[in-house]
Structure formats: C-alpha cells, structure tokens
C-alpha positions in Angstrom: 35.1 -58.2 41.4 32.2 -58.7 39.0 30.1 -61.9 39.0 27.9 -63.1 36.1 24.9 -65.4 36.6 24.0 -68.3 34.3 21.0 -70.5 34.6 18.9 -72.7 32.3 15.5 -72.4 30.6 13.6 -74.4 33.2 14.0 -71.3 35.5 10.9 -69.9 33.6 12.5 -66.5 33.7 11.2 -64.4 30.8 13.7 -62.8 28.4 12.9 -59.4 29.9 13.7 -60.6 33.4 17.0 -62.2 32.2 17.9 -58.8 30.6 16.9 -56.8 33.7 18.8 -59.0 36.1 21.7 -59.7 33.8 21.1 -63.5 33.8 22.1 -65.8 30.9 19.7 -68.7 30.3 20.9 -71.8 28.4 18.0 -73.6 26.8 17.1 -77.3 27.2 15.8 -79.2 24.2 12.4 -80.7 23.5 11.9 -83.5 20.9 8.3 -83.2 19.9 6.4 -84.5 16.8 9.6 -85.4 15.1 11.3 -82.0 15.6 13.9 -80.7 18.0 13.0 -77.4 19.7 14.8 -75.1 22.1 12.8 -74.8 25.3 11.5 -71.3 25.8 12.6 -70.1 22.3 11.1 -72.3 19.5 8.0 -73.7 21.2 5.6 -72.7 23.9 3.9 -74.7 26.7 0.5 -74.0 25.1 1.6 -75.4 21.8 2.9 -78.6 23.5 -0.3 -79.0 25.5 -2.5 -78.5 22.5 -0.5 -81.0 20.5 -0.7 -83.7 23.3 -4.4 -83.1 23.6 -4.7 -83.7 19.9 -3.1 -87.1 20.3 0.6 -86.4 19.6 3.1 -88.4 21.7 4.6 -87.0 24.9 7.9 -85.2 24.1 11.3 -86.2 25.3 13.8 -83.7 26.5 17.6 -83.4 26.7 19.9 -81.1 28.6 22.4 -78.6 27.0 25.8 -80.1 26.1 28.9 -79.2 28.0 30.0 -77.3 24.9 27.0 -75.1 25.1 27.6 -74.3 28.7 31.3 -73.7 28.0 30.3 -71.2 25.3 28.0 -69.4 27.8 30.7 -69.3 30.5 33.3 -68.0 28.0 31.0 -65.2 26.9 30.1 -64.3 30.5 33.8 -64.2 31.5 34.6 -61.7 28.8 32.8 -59.1 31.0 32.9 -60.7 34.5 35.6 -62.0 36.8 33.5 -65.0 38.1 30.5 -67.0 37.0 27.9 -68.6 39.2 25.9 -71.2 37.3 22.6 -72.3 38.9 20.5 -75.1 37.6 17.5 -77.3 38.1 17.6 -80.2 40.5 20.1 -83.0 39.6 17.4 -85.5 40.6 15.2 -84.2 37.8 17.7 -83.7 35.0 21.4 -84.2 34.0 21.7 -80.4 33.2 23.7 -79.5 36.3 26.1 -82.4 35.5 26.6 -81.0 32.0 27.4 -77.6 33.5 29.9 -79.1 35.9 31.7 -80.9 33.1 32.0 -77.6 31.2 33.1 -75.7 34.4 36.2 -77.9 34.7 37.9 -76.0 31.9 37.6 -72.7 33.8 39.2 -73.6 37.1 37.9 -71.6 40.0 36.3 -68.9 37.8 33.1 -70.9 37.4 31.0 -72.2 40.4 28.1 -74.5 39.6 25.2 -74.9 42.0 22.4 -77.5 42.1 19.3 -75.4 43.1 17.5 -78.5 44.2 14.4 -76.9 42.6 12.8 -76.1 39.3 10.7 -73.5 37.5 10.6 -70.3 39.6 12.2 -72.1 42.5 15.3 -72.0 40.2 14.4 -68.6 38.7 14.2 -66.9 42.1 17.5 -68.4 43.1 19.1 -66.8 40.0 17.4 -63.5 40.7 18.7 -63.5 44.3 22.2 -64.3 43.2 22.1 -61.5 40.7 20.9 -59.0 43.3 23.6 -60.1 45.7 26.3 -59.8 43.0 25.1 -56.2 42.3 25.4 -55.4 46.0 29.1 -56.5 45.8 28.8 -59.8 47.7 31.5 -62.4 47.0 31.0 -65.8 45.4 31.2 -67.7 48.8 28.7 -65.3 50.4 26.2 -65.8 47.5 26.7 -69.6 47.5 26.1 -69.7 51.3 23.0 -67.6 51.0 21.5 -69.8 48.2 22.2 -72.9 50.3 20.2 -71.3 53.2 17.4 -70.4 50.8 17.3 -73.9 49.4 16.5 -75.2 52.8 13.6 -72.8 53.4 12.1 -72.3 49.9 8.8 -74.0 49.0 6.9 -74.8 45.8 3.3 -75.8 46.2 1.0 -76.3 43.2 -2.0 -78.3 41.9 -3.1 -79.6 38.5 -6.5 -79.4 36.9 -6.5 -82.9 35.6 -4.6 -86.1 36.3 -4.6 -87.1 32.6 -1.3 -85.5 31.9 0.4 -87.1 34.9 -1.0 -90.4 33.6 0.3 -89.8 30.1 3.7 -89.0 31.5 3.8 -92.2 33.5 3.6 -90.4 36.9 0.4 -92.3 37.9 -1.5 -95.3 36.6 -4.6 -95.2 34.4 -6.8 -96.5 37.1 -5.7 -93.8 39.5 -6.3 -91.1 36.9 -9.8 -92.5 36.2 -10.7 -92.7 39.9 -9.3 -89.3 40.5 -11.4 -87.8 37.8 -14.5 -89.7 38.9 -14.1 -88.4 42.5 -13.0 -84.9 41.5 -9.7 -85.4 43.3 -7.0 -82.8 42.9 -3.5 -83.6 44.0 -1.4 -81.0 45.9 2.2 -81.3 44.8 5.4 -79.9 46.4 9.1 -79.7 45.4 11.1 -81.0 48.3 14.8 -81.9 48.4 15.0 -81.7 44.7 12.1 -83.9 43.9 8.4 -83.4 43.1 6.3 -85.2 45.7 2.6 -85.5 46.5 1.8 -83.3 49.5 -1.9 -84.2 49.9 -5.1 -84.8 48.0 -8.3 -82.7 48.2 -11.6 -82.9 46.5 -12.6 -80.1 44.2 -11.0 -76.9 42.8 -12.1 -74.7 45.7 -10.3 -76.9 48.3 -7.2 -77.1 46.2 -7.1 -73.3 45.8 -7.7 -72.9 49.6 -4.8 -75.2 50.4 -2.4 -73.0 48.4 -3.9 -69.8 50.1 -3.5 -71.3 53.6 0.0 -72.6 52.9 1.1 -69.2 51.6 -0.4 -67.4 54.5 1.3 -69.7 57.0 4.6 -69.5 55.2 4.5 -65.7 55.2 3.6 -65.7 58.9 6.5 -68.0 59.8 9.0 -65.9 57.9 7.8 -62.4 58.5 6.6 -62.0 54.9 7.7 -63.9 51.8 9.0 -63.4 48.3 6.6 -65.1 45.9 6.2 -66.0 42.2 2.9 -67.3 40.9 3.2 -70.2 38.4 0.5 -71.0 35.9 -0.4 -72.7 32.6 -3.1 -72.0 30.1 -6.6 -72.5 31.6 -5.8 -71.3 35.1 -6.6 -67.6 34.6 -9.8 -67.5 36.7 -8.2 -69.5 39.6 -5.1 -67.3 39.4 -7.2 -64.2 39.8 -9.0 -65.7 42.8 -5.7 -66.8 44.4 -4.2 -63.3 44.1 -7.4 -61.7 45.5 -7.3 -64.1 48.5 -3.7 -63.2 49.2 -3.8 -59.4 48.7 -3.5 -58.7 52.4 -0.5 -61.0 53.0 2.9 -59.3 53.1 4.4 -60.6 49.8 7.3 -59.4 47.7 5.5 -60.3 44.4 7.7 -61.3 41.4 4.8 -61.7 39.1 3.0 -64.5 37.3 5.1 -66.9 35.2 3.9 -69.3 32.6 5.5 -72.7 33.1 8.0 -73.7 30.4 7.3 -76.2 27.7 9.0 -79.2 29.4 7.5 -78.8 32.8 4.0 -77.9 31.5 3.6 -81.2 29.7 3.6 -82.9 33.1 1.0 -80.6 34.7 -1.1 -79.8 31.7 -3.7 -77.0 31.4 -4.9 -75.4 34.6 -1.7 -76.0 36.6 -1.4 -73.3 39.3 0.9 -72.8 42.2 3.3 -70.6 44.1 7.0 -70.5 44.8 7.9 -69.1 48.2 11.2 -67.8 49.7 12.1 -65.8 52.7 12.6 -62.2 51.8 15.9 -62.1 53.8 18.2 -64.9 54.8 
C-alpha cells in the first residue's frame, strides 16, 4: 500500500523539501494591499513585513477551499492508495475543517489530522509521516505515531519587537510601549494548538539563553531531539549565536526555515525560535 502526504503552506516546508519528501502543500491566501496572494508562492514574509513597516494595513488570511483540497487529494490518489492530510491547528485556522469537508468525498482513502501545531511543528509532522510511509508503515501506525509526537513536541520562540503583536491585536498599545521601554522580550510557546506566553525576560541575551537552555533540557529528557530552527529577516546574528551555543547538543538538525508570510506578520522582523520533537517515538 502506498501513502501520499498532503499539508498546507503554514508548514514552512520549502519547495525543495516538499519534493524530497514527496509532500503536497496546499497554499493559504493572504489579502494584502488590495491584492490576493498565495502564501509561499506569490509573496514572501520579508515583503509583508516591509509593507507593514511602511504603513500598509495588516493583511487578512483565508484557508484553501474544500474544492482545492479535493483537487489535491484526487491528484495524490492517482499514484497512491491512501492520503494522510496534516494541517495547522484548528484553534488557529479553519484549514483543517476545509480539508475534512473535502475528505468526505473520498471515503476511507483520505485521513485528515489536526497537527495541533503550526510552522515547522506542522512541517516536521509531515516529514515524519512521509518517512514512515516510505518505511511501509500503515495509516493507523502513522496516525498513532503523530498523536504521540503531538503530545511531546515543543515550539519555543521570541520576537525582537512587540510592535507587530500590537498591530495584530495580540497585546495592547500600552503593553507594547512599556515592553519597549523596559527592553522586555516575550518567550512564546505553542501548546495544545495555541500560541501562549511562556515567560518574559529582559534583553536579547536572556531571550536567546532561554531558548538555548530549553533546547538543552529537552534533548536531555528525550535522549536527543529532532530540531528545526525558525527565523525571520533580522535574526541572522542571533541565529548564528544560537546554533553555536547548541553545537554540542545531540540534535537531528532539519535546517533553518524562514517563517511563512502569514505567521511572520505576527512576529515581525527578528523572530527566532526552535521546533523540537523526539527523534523516536
């Protein structure tokens, strides 16, 4: 039995990774400055950030339609017996609901999974599913493994400025002003499908150290870890420092991934973090 993997553009998988792992990515949409763009195809995170900094309105987003997912499923099933379709958290978007509507037309040949994550949390789930499918694992075995990973995976990141969170309505103007005045950097985490504040630290060094310490502790608890580094424009120096600080930690490194256009508008320039999974489940 052959199994095809479908995901969406918030996985932040590059086109090359999608080709290498045989993953189909269905794009979300971004309405920005009066035009509709396909996320990851027609517009970059850097272009969005620069536009917002220049005074343009925060973009709105929309999920792919059930018809678009049905087309992706139909093409995948031309070469595979089954499809596993993995998507960003249902608490953050209606994308997984759209995929489930489309899957109803394919009976038990399409299985849709809510990753309860986003960005490379989702991307790493799609990669693991592809690897397991290539090893000959069944759909139930893959679904079970992804559920175990979802309960153990972690995303931890920080942002360089609170201004973009303010513009997106995530925090109030007074909080952003005070945070900037005191040089406060929030540490954020993805937990149970939502983005939550994990802690607050003062200054870039302490924020970076928090991510280093968290990654070390995670790898220690799990006997190593699979990791993907996440970044936006402006985080190059901090990224190099983070990698240097973790070079002695046993990590299965999946590389550095630029956040997609939709997610990057919330973090802004200088966003930096890690996605962590156990190497084995």
